[in-house]
C-alpha positions in Angstrom: -15.3 -17.1 -5.0 -13.4 -14.8 -3.0 -11.7 -11.7 -4.6 -8.1 -11.3 -5.2 -8.4 -8.3 -2.2 -10.1 -11.0 0.0 -7.6 -13.5 -0.9 -4.8 -10.9 0.0 -6.3 -10.1 3.3 -6.9 -13.7 4.2 -2.9 -14.5 3.5 -1.9 -11.5 5.5 -4.0 -12.6 8.5 -2.7 -16.1 8.2 1.1 -14.9 7.8 0.4 -12.3 10.7 -1.0 -14.9 13.1 1.9 -17.1 12.6 4.4 -14.2 12.9 2.8 -13.1 16.3 1.9 -16.4 17.9 5.1 -18.5 16.9 7.7 -15.8 16.9 5.8 -13.2 19.3 6.7 -10.4 16.8 4.5 -7.3 18.8 6.5 -8.2 21.4 10.0 -7.4 20.0 11.8 -4.3 20.9 13.5 -3.7 17.1 12.0 -0.5 16.3 14.7 1.8 14.6 16.6 1.6 11.6 16.3 -1.3 9.4 15.8 -4.0 12.3 12.2 -4.4 12.4 12.5 -4.9 8.5 15.3 -7.3 8.7 13.5 -9.3 11.4 10.5 -9.6 9.4 12.2 -10.3 6.6 14.0 -13.4 8.4 10.7 -14.4 9.9 9.3 -14.5 6.6 11.8 -16.9 5.1 11.6 -19.0 8.0 7.9 -19.3 7.3 8.2 -19.9 3.8 11.0 -22.7 3.8 9.2 -24.8 6.4 5.6 -24.2 4.2 7.5 -25.2 1.0 8.5 -28.5 2.7 4.8 -29.1 3.7 5.0 -28.3 7.3 1.4 -27.1 8.2 2.3 -26.5 12.0 5.1 -23.7 12.1 5.7 -23.4 15.6 6.3 -27.1 15.9 8.8 -27.2 13.1 10.5 -23.8 14.8 10.8 -25.7 18.2 12.2 -29.0 16.3 14.7 -26.2 14.9 15.7 -24.9 17.7 16.5 -28.0 19.5 18.6 -29.6 16.3 20.0 -26.4 14.6 22.5 -28.9 12.7 19.7 -30.5 11.0 18.4 -27.1 9.7 22.0 -25.8 8.5 22.4 -29.4 6.7 19.1 -28.8 5.0 19.8 -25.4 4.0 23.2 -25.4 2.6 23.1 -29.2 1.0 22.6 -29.5 -2.8 19.4 -31.7 -2.4 17.6 -30.4 0.8 15.3 -32.8 2.5 13.4 -32.3 5.9 12.5 -35.0 8.3 
């Protein structure tokens, strides 16, 4: 079994990898004020939303959402959200 600290590190590494590989977070230029925190919160929300809907490949669903923004807006704003 893994300790709570080890689990926290594993989760943080998994999240950081997705944020850096998919959203290229380390290359972003937002460095001052609340910009970095706001962008990180938006990225985390996006990742969490897709994982909650059972998506394992965040990069793939992000590309799909970029191509079909109306589907994503409908899913987020509808009373009973569904994903494809």
